[in-house]
N, C-alpha and C positions, 0 to 999 in steps of 0.2 A: 314272785320275786324276780325282778328283771336283772339280767346280767349285763354288765358293762364290758364291751369289747375294747380292749386297748391295743391300738395298732402300733407296730414297731416305729421307732423314730424315723427311720429311713423312708418307710412307706408314707408316713404323714408329710414328710418333706417333699416327696414326689407329687402327692396329691395337691399340696399347696401351690407348687410350681405350675401344675396343670390348670389350677383355678385362675391364677394370675394370667397365664397365657391365653385362656379362654376369654377373660374380660378384655385383654389387649386386642385380640382379634375382632371382638364385637365392636370395640371402639374404632378400629381401622375400617371395618365395613361401613359403619355409620358415616365416618369421614369421607370415604370413597363415594358413598351415596350422595352426600352433600356436594362433593366436587362435581359429580355427574350432573346434579341439579343445577350447579353454578354454571357449568359449561352450556347446558341446555338453555339456561336463562340468558347467558351471554350471546349464544347463537340467535336466540329469539329477538334479543335487543338489537343485534346487528342486522338481523333480517328486517326489523321494524325501521331501523335507520336508513336502510337502503331500499325501502319501498317507496315507489313514486306515488304522489298524490293523484287523485282523479283528474284534477285540472292539468297537471303536468303530462299525464298520459294522453289527454286530448291534444296537447301541443305536439307531442311526439308522434301522433298519428300521421302528421305531415313531415315533421323535422327529423324523423328517424329514417327518412328516405335518403340514401347516399347521394342521389343525383339532384336533390333540391338546391337550387341556386338562384341568385339575384343578379341581374345585369346592372352594373354601376354606370355612373355618368361618363366615366372614362372608357367605357366599353369592356372593361374586365369583369370577370365573374366572381361573386362572393358566395362561398359555400354556406348554406344554412343548415347543414347536416349536423345532428347531435347524436352521439352514441348513447343509447339509453342506459346501458350497463355502466358506462363511465360516469354519466351524470348521476345515476342512482348512488354510486359509491363516492361521489364527490362531497366536499364540505358545503357546497352551495345547494345541495338537495334540500336541506332544511328550509332554505329560503324560497325554493320553488322558482319556476320560470318568472312569475310575476314580481318576485323580489328584485330582479334587475331590469325587467322589461315592463315596468308599471305604466309606461306611456302607451302601451299597445292596447287598443280596445278590441275585445274579442268579437264584437259585432262587425266592425269595419275592417278587421285584420284580413289582409289578403285581397281586399277589394280596392282600398285606397293605396296607391303605390307611393312610397316615400322615396324621394330622390336622395341618393347618397353619392357624393363626389367620387370617392375611392375607398379602398380598404383602410388606409391609414386614417382618413377622416372619420370613419366609423369607429375605429379603435380609440381615437382621441376623444370622441364624444362619449364613449362608454366609460372612460376613465373617471368621469364625474360620478358615475354610479359606484365605482370602486371606492371613491372617497367617502361616500355616505357611511359605509361600514368599517372601512380600514383607515380610520383617521390617523392613527399613530404611524402606520407604515407610509401613508401618503405624505405626512409631514416630513418624514425622513427622506422620502423621494424628492420632495421639493427643495431640499437642501443638498441635493447630490449633483454630481457633474452630469449625470444623465438628464436631469431636469433642466440644467443650464443649456444643454444642447437643444432640448426641445424648445425652450424659450427663444433661442436664436433662430428657430425655423429649420433646424437640421432635420431632414426627412428620414435620417437613419437613427435618430435618438430613440433609445428603448422606451416602450410604453408598457403598461401593465400586461397586456396580452402578448408582448414580445417574449416574456419569460413565463407567463402563467396562462394555461388554457382554462378559461373560466368555466367550461363545461366538464372539466376533468381534473379539478384540483383535489388532491387526496386529503382526507380528514386529518391524518397524522403526517408529520414531516418524514417519519420513518416508514410510512406505509409503502409496501411493495405493490405497485400498480403498473402493469405492463402498458396500460392504455394511456398513461400520463406522459405527456411530452416533457422530457427533462429540461431543467433550466440550464441552457447551454450558453455560456459566455462566448464560446468560440464562433457563434453565429456572426459576431462582429469582430472579435479579437482572434482571428484565425492564426495569424503569425505568432502571437503570444502563446496561444494554446499549443501550437506545435513545439515551440521552444520549451514550454513548461513540461510537456510530456516526457522529455528526455532529461529533465533536471533532477537533482537529488530529492526534491519534494515530489516531483511527478512520478517517480518510480517507487516511492515509499509505499508501504503497505500497513494495514492495521491502524493502530492509534497514531502512527507517525504520518499517515496519509493526510494531505491537506486539500481542501476544495478552494475555489476562488474566494468564496464568502468568508473563509477563515481569516484571511488577511484584508480583504477589501470590503467586507460586510455585504449586505444584500441590497437594501433600499437606499441607505445613506452612503453610497459609493463616492469617495472623494477623489480629486485629481491626484494621480500618483506622485507628481512632483511637488505637491503642496505640503509644506511643513515637515514634521517629523513623525506623523502618525504611522507610517509604514515601518519605520525603524522601531517604534514602540511595539508594533505587532511582532517583529522579529525577537525583541528582547523579552516579550511575554512568554515565549516558548524557550528561548535560549537564555535562561536566567543567569547562567554562569559566564556569560560573555565577558563582562568586565574583568572578572578574576582570571580567566584563562588568557586574556590578551595582556594583562599586566605582567605575566610571566616573561614575555619576550618583546612586547611592544612599548618603547619609550613614549612618554606623554600620552598614555592610553586614552584618557578622557577627551583630550582635544582631537585625537584621531577619530574617535567614535562620533564626535560632533561634526567634524569637517569632512568625513569620508563616508559615502553611502555604503551599505552592506554589499551591494552588488559590485561596487568598484573593485573589491578584493575577492569576492566569492564567485564572480563570473569571470574567470581568468582569461577567457578568449574574447571578452567584450572590448570595445573601444571606449576610452574614457575621455572626459572633458571637464573643464572647470566651469561651474555655474556661479557667477557673481550675483548674489541676490540683494535686492534693495531692502534694507531694514531701517526701522526707526531706532535711532541710537539709544533712546531712553526706555525702550520696551524690547522684549524678546520676540516681537512679532514682525512679520514681513510687511513692507509697505503694500497697501491695497489700492488699486485703481478705483476711483469713484465711479458710481453708476452714471452712465451717460456722458462721461468726460474722458474720452480715450486719449489721455495725455501721453502715456508711455509710448504707444506705437507712433503717434504723431511726432513727438519730440525726438524719439530715437531715429525715425526715418529722416527727419530734418537734419539732425546732427550727423547722420551717416553720409549725407550727400547724395548726389545723383548716381554715382557708380555703385553704391550699396555694397562696398567691400568689407564693411564691418566698422564698428566704433573704434576710434583711436583714443589715446589718453586725454586729449583736449576735449573731445566730444563727451567722454565719460564724465569729466570734471564739470562740464556744462550741465549734463543731466542731473548730477548730484546737487548742483546749486539750484536748479529749477525745482526739484522735489523738496529740497530742504526749506525753500521759501514757503511751501504749503504746510509745513509742520510747525504749528505755533510753539515757540519756545524750545524747539528741538532741531534736529538735523537728520538727514538721510545718510546712511553709511552702507558700505558693502560688506557682505560676509560670504566668503567663498566656500563652495562644497564640491568635492570631486564626485562625479556621477558617471553613469554609462550613457551612451548615446540614445538608445531606443528602449522601448518597453519590452521587446522580445529579448534583448540582451539582459535586461534586469531579471528576467524569469529563467535565465540559463544558469541558475545557481548550481555549482558543483559541490562534490563532497569536500568537507573542510580540509582534508589532506591535500587538496589541489589548490587551496586558496593562496593568493599572493602574499608572501611574507618578506620578500627581498626589498630592503629599503631603497636600493638604487633604482627600482622600478619607477619611482617618482623623484627621489632626491638625487638627481644628477642633471647636469646640463643637457638640454635638448631632449628631456624625457617626453615620451609620446603623450603622456597624460596631460601635458600643458600646451599641446599644439593646437587644441581646439578650445575656444573660450566663448561664452555667451553671458549676457546680462539678463536678468529676469525680474519681474514684479508680479505679484498676485493680482489677477483680474477680478472684477466685481462678481464673477460667477464662480470664483474659487480656483479656476485654472490659471496656469502660469502664462504670462505674456513674455515672449522671448525675443531677443535680438542678438545677432551674431556680433562678435567683437574681434579685433585683431589680437593675436597672441602677445604682441608687444605691450598690450595694456597691462599685463601682469607685472611689468617692470616699472610701472609708473607709481608716483607717490599717491595717486588717487586710490589705489587698491591696497594701501598699507593696512587699512582697517580689516581687510579680509583675512589677514594672517595674524591678527592680534592673539597673543598667547601661544603662538604656534611657530615661533621663529627660531631658527638655528643658522648660524653663519654658513653661507653657501648652499643651504637646503631649500631656499625659496627662489622664485623667479624675480623677486623684487630686488634688483641689484643696488638700488639706492640704500636699502637697509644694510647691505654688506659694507658699502662705502661709509655710511654713518657709523657703523660699529667699529670699523678700522680706525676712523678718525677719533672716535670716543676712546678706544684703547690707546691710541697714540697719545691723545691728550692726557689720559689717565696716567700714563707712564712718564710722558715727557714733562708735564708741568711740575710734578714733585722733583724730578731730577734737576730741572732748570732752577727751581726754587732753592734747593739745597746748594747747587753750584754757586748761585748768586750770593747766598748767605756766606758761603766760605770765602768768596772773593772779597766781599765787603768787610767781612770780619778781619781778614789779613790787612786790608787797607786801614781799618780803624785802629788795629793794634800798632801799626807802623806810625800812624799819626800820633797816637797816644805816647809812644816812645819818644818821638821828637819833641812833643810838648812838655815832656817830663824834664828835659835838659834846660836849665835856666841860664841866661846870658851872664849873670853876676858871679857864677861860681868858677869862672875861668875855663869852662869847657865849651868847646864849639859844637855847634850842631853838625851833624854828619855832612850835611849838604851846604854848610855855610862857607862861602868863598872867602870870607875874611880870615886872615891869618892871626894867630895869637901873638906873633912877633910884631905886628903892626896894629897896635891898639888904636882905637878911634881917638881923635883929638878931643 
């Protein structure tokens, strides 16, 4: 007969807890083993991705030599050195050398010397290879201001290799690779980079830190003075802008439309008025036609030989010229307050230092209105500019530029002040004159009615009748 041993309740509870703990630890060990296997697999995969092919290794037998160079037609040297580790870790490793250099024949390579004019000519030629794989990025580039500069023959216009090292492009945008040359906009925009470094955005850290591409994009970089795209970028981060400005700024919507962000948030910058040519029936700026440089030609002709700037008559002539090219419409001016230079536009200060005093602009002789220009969008997207005399702001031709933004004494267009005074005088004077005349004529009519009411047969004389009642008529 077997005996059943019954353990105390507390003992059974402890044993159950130990059993659960044992199973839990076994599961953790299995998970850790899987994790180790996963890491090993990832390392193996990474190693596989960074392994050079045999064909590429053959190329690097020569191109891994730091002193390997080619003498160009202009007498300068072109380095043919490729860092093996950098290329092995790059996104182009999967394509291999032949992926971009398919025109090179292994048998004749090094024996037949290819003539290359200069380094830039080589880079321009290789851009077509970039196009084959990076079609979307290339399409964006072709619509950019950088591409427009290239089409004009500007030898400083950025190319693909100006920003990207083709032999050391990281696989991930966030990859930390010391051998990769950073995309540095300050290679060309040195003054802007220095100004930006000390701005509120330049000193920001963490999530608030901004790169050039956050506002200007990467491949589809647009002209800074074109349209409202940069203001939209500002508002995409500063979503409460309208609400916070409405607290203290009258006519907020119109101010945000007619005043650039930098005009107030770069307090040390010099400001100017940009009178932009617009089609009256559309919200778009007038655009110069390709191959027809009318704006520059007509503006120079209207300005005269001294080139001192357009006056009101010249501006009116320009508006008429471009209005004739708009079927069923007309060209008008829309003014915007801007800063003078790109460097000043990047000197944005903390919002506590932003300009809030109305008399900075709304006073006679304000510095903001001493510099004026007129502009039109060029066929490449960049602005075409021409200086104008500050007196142009007082002309009737620029009335369109302050539409919906007028307050007496607050604009430079004095004719509006005069017209408003005349309108007010007429609005007050005409009713007063009307009621005065009514009162005068009413008294006259009442007097005449009283005289007409006295009949000659009743023996009463008219008040003004010279005949006496003692001398009745015969």
